[in-house]
DRENTI-429598 format. One record per residue: residue number from 1; residue in three letters; x, z negated, y of N, C-alpha, C in turn. Coordinates in steps of 0.1 Angstrom, whole numbers. Example, Ala and Ser with C-alpha at 12.3 -4.5 7.8 and 13.67 -1.06 7.14 Angstrom:
BEGIN
k,r,n.east,n.up,n.north,ca.east,ca.up,ca.north,c.east,c.up,c.north
1,ala,132,-78,-57,123,-78,-45,132,-78,-33
2,ser,128,-71,-22,137,-71,-11,129,-79,0
//
This chain:
BEGIN
k,r,n.east,n.up,n.north,ca.east,ca.up,ca.north,c.east,c.up,c.north
1,met,8,0,-11,-2,-1,0,8,2,13
2,ser,8,11,20,16,9,33,13,1,43
3,ser,22,-6,50,17,-15,61,17,-8,73
4,glu,6,-11,82,4,-5,97,16,-10,104
5,pro,17,-3,115,28,-10,125,21,-20,133
6,leu,27,-30,137,22,-41,145,19,-33,158
7,pro,8,-39,167,6,-33,178,16,-38,189
8,pro,21,-33,200,30,-38,209,25,-51,215
9,leu,36,-60,216,33,-71,223,27,-70,240
10,gln,18,-78,242,11,-77,255,14,-91,262
11,pro,15,-90,275,16,-101,282,3,-110,283
12,val,6,-124,281,-4,-134,281,-13,-134,294
13,phe,-6,-130,304,-15,-130,318,-7,-121,328
14,val,-16,-115,337,-9,-108,348,-13,-114,361
15,leu,-2,-115,369,-7,-122,382,-6,-110,393
16,arg,-17,-107,398,-19,-96,408,-21,-99,422
17,gly,-12,-103,430,-13,-108,443,-5,-100,452
18,his,6,-94,450,15,-88,459,9,-73,460
19,ser,13,-66,472,8,-53,475,20,-44,477
20,val,32,-49,475,44,-41,474,54,-48,462
21,his,66,-43,461,74,-44,451,78,-61,451
22,val,77,-66,440,80,-81,437,96,-81,433
23,his,103,-86,441,118,-87,441,123,-100,435
24,ala,115,-111,435,121,-123,429,109,-133,425
25,val,114,-139,413,104,-148,406,113,-160,401
26,his,104,-173,401,114,-184,400,103,-197,396
27,phe,105,-201,383,100,-215,379,103,-229,386
28,thr,95,-236,390,97,-248,396,87,-258,392
29,ser,90,-272,398,80,-283,394,76,-283,379
30,gly,88,-285,372,86,-285,356,79,-275,350
31,asn,80,-264,355,73,-252,347,59,-253,351
32,thr,55,-259,362,41,-260,365,38,-249,377
33,arg,48,-247,384,46,-236,394,56,-222,392
34,leu,51,-210,396,58,-199,397,58,-196,410
35,leu,71,-193,415,73,-188,428,76,-172,427
36,thr,68,-163,435,72,-151,435,74,-145,450
37,gly,82,-136,451,84,-130,466,85,-115,465
38,asp,81,-110,475,79,-95,476,87,-87,489
39,ala,87,-76,487,93,-67,498,92,-67,510
40,asp,80,-74,514,74,-76,530,77,-92,533
41,gly,84,-99,524,88,-112,528,79,-124,526
42,trp,69,-120,518,57,-129,514,63,-137,503
43,val,59,-150,502,63,-159,491,49,-165,485
44,val,45,-164,471,33,-170,466,40,-180,455
45,ser,33,-193,457,34,-204,448,21,-204,437
46,trp,24,-203,425,13,-199,415,10,-214,406
47,asn,-1,-219,406,-3,-229,395,-5,-223,383
48,leu,4,-225,374,4,-218,359,-7,-225,351
49,ala,-12,-235,352,-23,-241,346,-36,-234,347
50,phe,-39,-228,361,-50,-221,364,-48,-206,367
51,lys,-35,-203,369,-32,-191,374,-38,-185,387
52,arg,-38,-196,396,-41,-194,409,-32,-198,420
53,pro,-31,-191,432,-23,-196,442,-25,-207,449
54,val,-15,-216,451,-16,-228,455,-10,-231,471
55,ala,-1,-218,474,6,-217,485,9,-202,489
56,val,7,-198,501,11,-184,503,17,-184,518
57,trp,28,-179,520,34,-180,533,43,-168,534
58,lys,45,-161,547,54,-152,551,69,-158,555
59,ala,78,-157,545,90,-165,546,101,-158,554
60,his,100,-145,553,109,-137,559,104,-124,565
61,glu,109,-116,576,105,-106,583,106,-94,574
62,thr,117,-94,564,118,-84,556,119,-87,541
63,ala,123,-79,531,122,-82,517,129,-94,514
64,leu,124,-99,503,132,-110,496,143,-107,487
65,leu,155,-113,488,163,-110,478,164,-122,466
66,gly,159,-134,469,162,-142,458,154,-155,463
67,ile,149,-161,453,142,-174,455,148,-186,442
68,gly,150,-197,449,154,-209,440,149,-222,443
69,ser,150,-233,436,144,-245,439,157,-257,440
70,trp,152,-267,447,163,-276,448,155,-289,448
71,gly,157,-297,436,151,-310,436,134,-308,433
72,gln,127,-317,434,113,-314,430,105,-307,443
73,asp,109,-308,454,97,-303,465,107,-293,476
74,arg,117,-288,473,126,-278,483,128,-267,475
75,ile,123,-254,482,124,-240,479,133,-233,486
76,ile,142,-225,480,152,-218,488,150,-202,487
77,thr,146,-197,500,143,-182,499,156,-175,507
78,his,158,-163,501,169,-155,508,164,-141,511
79,gly,164,-136,522,158,-125,529,167,-115,534
80,arg,164,-103,537,171,-92,540,171,-93,556
81,asp,166,-103,561,166,-106,577,178,-115,579
82,ser,189,-115,571,201,-122,571,199,-138,574
83,arg,187,-141,566,185,-157,566,184,-163,553
84,leu,189,-174,552,186,-182,540,179,-196,543
85,ala,167,-198,539,160,-210,543,156,-218,533
86,val,156,-232,536,151,-241,528,138,-247,532
87,trp,128,-247,523,115,-251,528,111,-265,519
88,gln,104,-273,525,99,-285,518,83,-280,513
89,leu,81,-280,500,68,-279,495,67,-285,481
90,gly,61,-297,481,59,-305,470,43,-304,467
91,thr,39,-305,456,25,-307,452,18,-313,464
92,glu,22,-321,467,13,-331,477,11,-325,491
93,asn,20,-312,493,19,-305,505,10,-292,504
94,glu,6,-288,492,-3,-276,488,-13,-276,495
95,glu,-22,-288,498,-35,-287,502,-37,-280,515
96,gly,-26,-282,524,-29,-278,537,-21,-264,539
97,met,-21,-256,528,-13,-243,528,-24,-231,527
98,ala,-21,-220,530,-28,-208,529,-31,-203,514
99,lys,-42,-199,510,-43,-195,496,-47,-179,496
100,thr,-47,-173,506,-50,-159,507,-39,-150,504
101,leu,-38,-142,491,-29,-136,486,-24,-122,496
102,pro,-12,-120,495,-7,-108,503,-15,-94,502
103,val,-20,-93,488,-27,-81,486,-43,-80,495
104,asp,-46,-92,498,-57,-94,508,-54,-95,521
105,lys,-43,-91,528,-36,-92,540,-38,-104,548
106,pro,-34,-114,545,-36,-127,551,-29,-126,564
107,ser,-32,-135,575,-25,-136,588,-13,-141,585
108,ile,-3,-133,593,12,-137,592,12,-153,600
109,thr,4,-156,606,3,-168,613,-2,-180,605
110,ser,-3,-176,595,-8,-186,584,2,-199,582
111,pro,-2,-212,579,6,-222,578,20,-219,570
112,his,30,-225,575,44,-225,567,46,-240,561
113,pro,55,-240,551,59,-252,546,69,-257,556
114,trp,73,-272,555,83,-277,567,95,-269,564
115,leu,103,-263,575,116,-256,575,127,-267,575
116,leu,133,-269,565,145,-281,567,157,-274,569
117,his,161,-263,566,175,-256,567,174,-241,570
118,met,184,-239,579,183,-222,579,200,-218,582
119,leu,202,-210,573,216,-203,574,216,-191,576
120,thr,225,-184,586,226,-170,588,238,-165,578
121,val,232,-155,571,241,-150,559,242,-134,560
122,asn,251,-130,551,252,-115,551,241,-108,538
123,thr,232,-99,544,224,-93,534,227,-80,532
124,leu,237,-74,540,238,-60,538,243,-55,523
125,asn,247,-66,514,251,-62,501,240,-61,492
126,phe,227,-66,493,217,-66,486,219,-76,474
127,cys,228,-84,477,232,-95,468,224,-108,471
128,ser,219,-113,460,213,-126,463,220,-138,463
129,phe,217,-150,467,226,-160,466,227,-166,451
130,ala,237,-175,452,240,-183,439,241,-198,443
131,met,236,-206,434,237,-221,438,242,-229,427
132,cys,245,-242,427,248,-253,417,248,-265,424
133,leu,247,-274,417,249,-290,422,264,-291,426
134,asp,265,-299,436,278,-301,440,284,-311,430
135,gly,296,-308,424,302,-317,412,308,-329,416
136,ile,312,-330,431,321,-342,435,312,-353,435
137,pro,316,-364,428,309,-377,428,306,-381,441
138,gln,293,-387,444,289,-391,458,291,-406,457
139,pro,296,-412,469,297,-427,471,285,-435,470
140,his,286,-445,461,272,-451,458,266,-458,472
141,asn,254,-455,474,246,-458,486,233,-465,481
142,pro,230,-476,481,217,-482,478,205,-476,484
143,his,208,-473,499,196,-466,505,194,-454,500
144,val,204,-445,498,202,-432,493,194,-431,479
145,ala,201,-441,471,195,-441,457,180,-445,457
146,ile,175,-454,468,162,-457,468,154,-442,470
147,lys,161,-435,481,151,-422,483,159,-409,477
148,ala,162,-413,465,167,-401,457,154,-392,454
149,lys,145,-392,452,134,-384,450,131,-377,461
150,arg,132,-383,474,131,-374,487,143,-366,491
151,his,153,-371,488,166,-367,491,176,-362,477
152,pro,173,-350,474,180,-345,461,195,-345,465
153,pro,202,-345,453,217,-344,454,222,-332,463
154,pro,234,-332,469,240,-319,476,241,-308,466
155,ile,240,-295,472,244,-284,465,253,-274,471
156,leu,257,-266,465,265,-254,470,260,-242,468
157,val,260,-234,477,256,-220,479,265,-209,482
158,ala,266,-200,473,274,-190,473,268,-177,479
159,val,273,-167,487,267,-157,494,279,-147,498
160,pro,277,-135,501,287,-126,503,291,-129,519
161,asn,304,-129,522,310,-131,534,302,-123,545
162,thr,302,-129,556,295,-124,567,302,-112,574
163,ile,314,-111,572,321,-101,579,329,-91,569
164,asp,334,-98,557,340,-90,547,332,-88,537
165,ser,325,-77,535,316,-74,521,321,-77,508
166,gly,335,-76,507,339,-80,495,345,-96,493
167,gly,342,-103,502,346,-115,502,331,-127,498
168,ile,335,-137,496,325,-147,494,325,-158,503
169,asp,313,-166,508,313,-177,515,307,-187,506
170,ile,312,-198,509,303,-211,502,300,-222,510
171,his,286,-225,510,280,-232,520,275,-245,511
172,pro,279,-259,516,272,-270,512,259,-273,519
173,leu,248,-277,510,237,-281,516,233,-297,513
174,pro,229,-304,522,224,-303,537,233,-301,546
175,ala,247,-301,544,257,-302,557,255,-287,564
176,glu,253,-275,556,250,-263,564,264,-259,573
177,thr,277,-262,565,288,-258,570,293,-248,560
178,arg,304,-241,562,311,-233,553,322,-241,548
179,ala,320,-244,534,331,-253,528,344,-245,525
180,ala,342,-233,519,354,-224,513,349,-210,516
181,ala,360,-202,513,358,-189,515,366,-181,505
182,ile,362,-171,500,371,-164,490,372,-148,496
183,his,384,-146,499,388,-132,505,388,-121,496
184,ala,384,-108,497,383,-98,490,397,-94,485
185,asp,397,-93,472,410,-88,465,412,-75,468
186,arg,422,-72,472,427,-58,476,436,-51,467
187,asn,440,-61,457,448,-55,447,444,-51,433
188,val,430,-47,433,424,-42,421,424,-27,421
189,thr,429,-23,410,431,-9,407,416,-4,400
190,thr,412,5,406,397,11,403,399,23,395
191,gly,411,29,394,413,41,387,408,55,394
192,arg,403,53,407,399,62,414,412,70,421
193,lys,406,85,421,419,93,429,419,88,444
194,thr,431,88,448,434,85,466,428,96,471
195,cys,421,94,483,415,103,491,426,110,500
196,ser,428,123,500,439,128,508,434,135,521
197,thr,424,130,524,418,135,539,424,128,550
198,ser,420,131,562,424,123,574,419,110,573
199,leu,407,107,565,402,95,566,406,85,555
200,ser,416,90,550,424,81,538,427,67,542
201,trp,429,67,557,434,51,560,421,43,559
202,his,409,48,562,398,40,563,394,36,549
203,phe,396,44,539,391,41,527,401,29,520
204,asn,414,32,523,423,24,518,423,10,523
205,ser,416,9,535,414,-5,543,405,-13,537
206,leu,396,-9,527,386,-13,523,392,-19,510
207,pro,382,-30,504,386,-37,493,385,-28,480
208,ser,394,-27,471,392,-16,460,379,-19,452
209,ala,377,-32,451,365,-33,442,353,-32,449
210,gly,351,-30,461,340,-26,469,333,-40,473
211,met,319,-37,474,311,-50,478,310,-58,468
212,val,306,-71,471,301,-79,461,286,-77,457
213,met,282,-76,446,269,-71,442,262,-82,433
214,ala,267,-92,428,262,-103,422,270,-116,421
215,leu,267,-128,421,273,-139,422,266,-150,411
216,ala,277,-159,408,272,-171,400,281,-180,402
217,ile,278,-194,404,288,-205,406,282,-217,399
218,gln,294,-225,396,291,-238,388,302,-247,392
219,ala,300,-261,394,308,-271,396,309,-282,388
220,glu,321,-286,385,323,-297,375,335,-308,383
221,ser,329,-319,386,337,-328,394,345,-322,405
222,thr,356,-321,408,362,-314,420,365,-299,417
223,arg,363,-294,403,367,-279,400,355,-271,404
224,leu,357,-259,411,347,-251,415,349,-238,407
225,gln,340,-230,402,343,-218,395,332,-208,402
226,val,337,-198,406,328,-188,412,328,-172,401
227,ala,320,-168,400,319,-155,392,314,-145,399
228,ala,319,-132,402,314,-122,410,316,-109,405
229,gly,303,-100,407,304,-88,403,306,-77,414
230,tyr,311,-65,413,314,-58,424,310,-45,423
231,glu,310,-37,433,304,-24,432,313,-14,425
232,ser,324,-17,422,334,-8,414,330,-9,401
233,gly,323,-20,395,321,-24,381,329,-34,377
234,his,339,-39,386,347,-50,383,337,-65,383
235,thr,342,-75,374,340,-88,375,352,-97,376
236,met,350,-108,384,361,-117,386,357,-130,387
237,val,367,-140,382,364,-153,382,373,-162,390
238,phe,370,-169,399,380,-173,410,376,-189,408
239,val,388,-198,407,386,-212,405,393,-219,414
240,gln,386,-228,420,393,-239,429,395,-253,423
241,ser,405,-258,423,408,-269,413,406,-283,420
242,asp,405,-283,433,404,-294,444,397,-289,457
243,pro,389,-297,463,382,-293,476,395,-291,486
244,gly,394,-278,492,404,-275,501,416,-267,497
245,ala,417,-267,484,427,-258,478,422,-243,477
246,gln,433,-236,478,428,-220,477,423,-216,461
247,phe,414,-208,464,409,-201,451,419,-193,445
248,gln,419,-194,432,429,-184,422,421,-175,414
249,arg,424,-164,414,416,-155,406,422,-157,390
250,leu,414,-161,381,420,-164,369,414,-153,360
251,tyr,406,-145,361,400,-133,354,395,-120,360
252,cys,399,-110,356,395,-98,363,394,-89,351
253,ala,381,-81,351,377,-70,341,369,-59,347
254,arg,372,-47,342,361,-38,345,353,-32,333
255,pro,344,-39,328,335,-35,317,325,-23,321
256,his,324,-23,334,313,-14,337,318,-1,346
257,ser,312,9,343,317,22,350,307,23,365
258,gln,298,16,366,287,16,377,286,4,382
259,pro,281,-1,396,282,-11,401,273,-24,392
260,val,280,-34,393,275,-47,385,260,-50,394
261,leu,250,-51,387,236,-54,393,232,-70,394
262,ser,237,-75,382,232,-89,381,240,-96,369
263,met,240,-111,369,249,-119,360,242,-134,360
264,ala,246,-140,349,242,-154,348,252,-162,338
265,ile,255,-175,344,264,-181,336,254,-187,325
266,leu,257,-188,311,251,-194,302,251,-210,302
267,pro,241,-214,298,241,-232,297,254,-236,291
268,ser,260,-231,282,272,-237,276,282,-238,284
269,arg,281,-231,297,292,-233,310,305,-228,306
270,asp,306,-221,296,320,-214,293,322,-199,292
271,cys,308,-194,295,309,-180,295,299,-173,305
272,tyr,298,-161,307,287,-156,315,283,-140,312
273,val,274,-133,316,269,-120,311,265,-113,322
274,thr,269,-100,322,269,-90,334,261,-80,328
275,ser,251,-75,335,245,-59,334,249,-54,348
276,ala,246,-39,345,250,-30,357,240,-18,357
277,ala,243,-9,366,236,3,369,241,14,354
278,asp,251,11,349,253,17,334,246,11,324
279,ala,248,15,312,241,9,301,246,-2,293
280,val,259,-7,300,269,-18,292,261,-32,297
281,val,262,-42,288,258,-56,288,272,-62,284
282,ala,277,-70,292,290,-76,288,290,-92,289
283,lys,299,-97,278,299,-114,279,315,-116,281
284,his,316,-125,290,330,-127,297,332,-141,298
285,pro,344,-146,295,351,-160,294,348,-167,309
286,leu,348,-180,309,349,-187,320,360,-197,321
287,pro,374,-189,325,386,-197,324,387,-211,332
288,ala,394,-222,328,397,-234,336,412,-233,343
289,val,414,-240,351,426,-239,356,437,-242,347
290,gln,435,-254,339,444,-260,328,444,-247,316
291,gly,436,-239,316,436,-233,302,438,-215,306
292,val,443,-213,318,444,-200,322,453,-191,314
293,trp,463,-197,309,474,-188,301,468,-189,286
294,lys,459,-197,282,450,-192,269,439,-183,271
295,thr,434,-178,282,424,-169,283,427,-154,283
296,glu,422,-148,273,424,-131,274,417,-126,284
297,leu,424,-117,291,416,-110,304,410,-99,300
298,lys,402,-102,291,392,-92,286,380,-96,283
299,pro,368,-89,284,355,-95,277,354,-100,265
300,leu,345,-109,263,344,-116,250,336,-104,241
301,lys,327,-96,246,318,-88,237,312,-76,247
302,leu,313,-68,244,304,-57,250,295,-49,241
303,ala,282,-46,249,271,-40,240,268,-27,249
304,gln,268,-14,242,263,-1,246,249,-1,245
305,thr,241,-4,254,227,-4,250,220,8,253
306,lys,226,21,257,220,33,260,208,34,268
307,his,206,20,276,197,20,285,202,16,301
308,ser,205,24,310,210,22,322,201,16,334
309,gly,206,10,343,199,4,352,191,-9,349
310,gln,200,-19,341,192,-31,338,199,-42,349
311,gln,187,-50,356,192,-59,365,183,-71,363
312,gly,184,-82,373,174,-94,371,179,-101,360
313,leu,191,-101,355,195,-108,343,194,-123,345
314,gln,187,-129,336,184,-145,334,186,-150,320
315,ala,192,-162,321,196,-170,305,184,-180,306
316,arg,178,-182,292,170,-192,292,178,-206,290
317,ser,171,-218,294,178,-231,296,185,-235,281
318,asp,178,-230,270,184,-235,258,197,-228,255
319,gly,200,-216,261,212,-207,261,212,-197,247
320,lys,200,-193,243,198,-186,230,196,-171,233
321,ile,189,-171,244,186,-158,248,186,-155,262
322,phe,189,-141,268,189,-137,280,178,-125,281
323,ala,173,-121,292,165,-112,295,170,-102,308
324,thr,166,-90,307,169,-79,317,157,-72,321
325,ala,157,-68,333,146,-60,339,151,-46,342
326,gly,145,-35,337,150,-22,337,143,-13,345
327,trp,151,-3,351,146,7,359,136,16,352
328,asp,136,15,338,129,24,329,115,17,324
329,ser,112,5,334,99,-4,333,100,-12,321
330,arg,110,-12,313,110,-20,302,119,-33,305
331,val,115,-47,296,123,-57,297,129,-58,285
332,arg,141,-61,284,147,-63,271,152,-77,270
333,val,150,-83,257,157,-96,255,167,-96,245
334,tyr,177,-103,247,191,-103,240,193,-115,236
335,ser,200,-116,222,208,-128,218,220,-129,228
336,ser,220,-144,232,233,-147,238,246,-146,231
337,lys,245,-150,217,256,-151,210,262,-136,205
338,thr,251,-127,201,258,-114,195,254,-103,204
339,leu,246,-106,216,241,-92,226,234,-85,219
340,lys,227,-87,208,218,-77,199,205,-79,207
341,glu,198,-66,208,186,-65,213,177,-72,203
342,leu,168,-80,208,158,-88,202,145,-82,203
343,ala,140,-79,214,127,-75,219,128,-67,230
344,val,119,-58,231,116,-47,242,102,-50,247
345,leu,100,-54,260,86,-56,263,82,-45,274
346,lys,70,-38,270,67,-28,279,53,-31,284
347,trp,49,-32,294,35,-31,301,36,-25,314
348,his,46,-25,322,45,-21,336,49,-6,334
349,lys,42,1,342,43,16,344,54,21,351
350,val,59,14,361,71,14,368,82,5,367
351,gly,93,9,374,106,-1,373,103,-16,373
352,cys,110,-22,368,109,-39,369,123,-42,377
353,tyr,120,-52,385,133,-56,394,137,-71,388
354,thr,130,-80,383,135,-94,383,129,-100,372
355,thr,136,-109,364,130,-120,355,132,-133,358
356,ala,124,-143,350,128,-155,352,121,-163,338
357,phe,130,-172,333,124,-180,321,121,-194,325
358,ala,111,-198,320,107,-213,322,117,-220,314
359,asp,119,-235,317,127,-242,311,122,-247,296
360,val,130,-247,287,123,-251,273,124,-265,271
361,val,109,-267,268,106,-283,271,97,-286,256
362,glu,102,-297,251,95,-299,238,81,-306,241
363,pro,71,-303,235,58,-310,237,57,-324,233
364,val,53,-335,243,52,-348,241,40,-352,241
365,ala,33,-360,234,20,-366,233,19,-372,246
366,thr,11,-370,254,7,-381,266,-1,-392,263
367,lys,-3,-401,274,-9,-415,269,-24,-410,270
368,thr,-25,-400,280,-41,-395,280,-45,-392,265
369,glu,-38,-383,260,-41,-378,246,-42,-388,236
370,glu,-32,-397,236,-32,-409,226,-43,-417,227
371,asn,-49,-419,240,-59,-430,240,-74,-423,239
372,val,-74,-409,240,-88,-402,240,-98,-411,232
373,ala,-91,-411,218,-102,-416,207,-106,-429,211
374,val,-95,-439,214,-100,-450,218,-111,-453,227
375,lys,-107,-444,241,-118,-447,250,-131,-441,247
376,glu,-131,-431,238,-143,-426,233,-153,-435,225
377,glu,-146,-443,218,-151,-453,207,-157,-463,218
378,glu,-149,-468,227,-154,-479,238,-165,-475,247
379,ser,-168,-460,248,-177,-455,257,-190,-454,250
380,thr,-201,-459,256,-216,-458,250,-224,-450,259
381,asp,-237,-447,253,-245,-440,262,-257,-450,267
382,asp,-253,-461,269,-263,-471,274,-270,-470,286
383,asp,-259,-465,293,-263,-464,309,-258,-452,314
384,gly,-262,-450,326,-255,-435,333,-240,-436,336
385,glu,-238,-451,339,-222,-451,343,-213,-446,334
386,ser,-217,-451,318,-208,-446,306,-209,-431,304
387,ile,-219,-428,307,-220,-412,305,-212,-405,315
388,ala,-213,-408,328,-203,-403,338,-190,-406,336
389,ala,-185,-417,330,-172,-422,329,-167,-412,314
390,lys,-174,-410,304,-173,-400,295,-171,-386,300
391,gly,-178,-382,309,-178,-368,315,-163,-366,323
392,leu,-160,-379,330,-146,-377,337,-135,-377,328
393,leu,-138,-384,317,-125,-384,306,-126,-372,300
394,ala,-135,-364,297,-134,-351,291,-127,-343,301
395,leu,-131,-342,314,-124,-335,322,-110,-337,325
396,ser,-106,-349,327,-95,-350,328,-85,-347,316
397,thr,-90,-348,303,-84,-344,291,-82,-328,292
398,val,-92,-321,296,-88,-307,295,-80,-302,305
399,gln,-79,-310,317,-69,-306,326,-54,-310,322
400,gln,-54,-321,314,-42,-327,309,-37,-316,299
401,arg,-46,-309,291,-41,-302,281,-38,-287,287
402,arg,-44,-283,298,-39,-274,303,-25,-275,311
403,asp,-21,-284,318,-10,-288,323,2,-288,312
404,thr,-3,-294,303,6,-297,291,10,-282,285
405,lys,1,-273,284,2,-259,278,13,-252,288
406,ala,8,-253,299,19,-246,312,32,-254,310
407,his,33,-263,310,46,-272,310,56,-269,297
408,thr,48,-265,287,58,-263,275,58,-250,269
409,thr,50,-239,275,50,-226,271,63,-219,274
410,his,69,-211,264,82,-204,266,80,-193,277
411,trp,75,-195,287,72,-182,296,84,-173,301
412,leu,82,-162,301,92,-153,306,83,-145,317
413,ala,87,-145,330,80,-138,340,88,-127,344
414,val,81,-116,348,87,-103,351,80,-98,364
415,gly,88,-94,373,83,-90,387,87,-74,387
416,ser,78,-66,392,78,-52,391,75,-45,403
417,lys,78,-31,403,77,-25,413,61,-21,419
418,asp,53,-24,407,39,-23,410,33,-34,416
419,gly,41,-43,421,36,-56,427,30,-67,418
420,lys,28,-65,405,24,-74,397,35,-83,389
421,val,31,-93,384,41,-101,378,35,-106,364
422,ser,39,-101,353,37,-103,339,41,-115,336
423,leu,34,-123,327,38,-137,319,37,-135,305
424,trp,48,-133,298,50,-133,284,54,-146,277
425,asp,48,-150,266,53,-163,258,60,-157,246
426,ile,74,-159,245,82,-153,235,92,-167,229
427,tyr,92,-164,215,101,-174,208,99,-189,212
//
């Protein structure tokens, strides 16, 4: 008996709220909220339990490049208007926010979240910011400890240099200063022929690797590691051993023949993955200062996928898989260990730009669920008050189950050129 082929996997839900390209998606608030940003600068915060918007505002005058979160109630947006903004938007602040979606043409004067920080940054590279927690131990302060929920630990933000498009600036927040800079490496050989025209002096004055196209950053104690992908297809790792010290380039490889489009450091913190305009997906080491001579200056693994134009690369929090968004409208899921293609998700009819994974959370029985049976036994129908209490209990239980499902589902969100965001439940 011949077995029929399985039908193609379909998204669990599709969020239709944007009228233009969706450039950024990000899960926050313990997977209960999904942030989406579009080419017109609008940001939408979605309640994943009910699949409804809880906050809509115009964060930037032009397209979004990236969205992130800092602590429980701070949202970072990076726009092509040369601004990087930090907004305060906790669940307690959502009541006063507008709910009209961008597709319904809301007023640009609708309420904004509280603006906490603003940095002027370079956005000519089309490169989104990268961030990590500051690894330097903070001095103990009991007053700060009491306010830890309202004041999350400091972070470091990496963006392309304001003047040198091949360089990198690192800004600490909330300090809003420039803590360090990595200058463009002009000693990289691209393998291109030297220009013999009268404009050769101009081309030779540019960094060989070209513009910074993608960034990733991580900090451990006083050591800082920055991985960068370039226009030439190169990727490099720079390490700073102590604050104030010069960055050392400890790794340089050119696995791609076209510009690097995206990268992500895996949760193991010892390697990272890159994708580019070509069809190659590559896995690279993250060398430490003390282990520089033990690190081979070549990628750990290369995969020729035969599908060019993969971007929006994101790794899941358990480190087992990562996903890319393709110009061919398909989303591909890969094994982080082998780079083997595990799944191809097709629903969108046009190109996809961005992906995001929800954090992997193990379901835990809540007190509400554990005590439902006990409370139902204690409730009686002798009077109206007990009937009302029973109804409220049932309502709270349904809402709790919806919240728990949204919190524990292995979501993969995909933003596309069609203005839609598809939600997939995989593995």
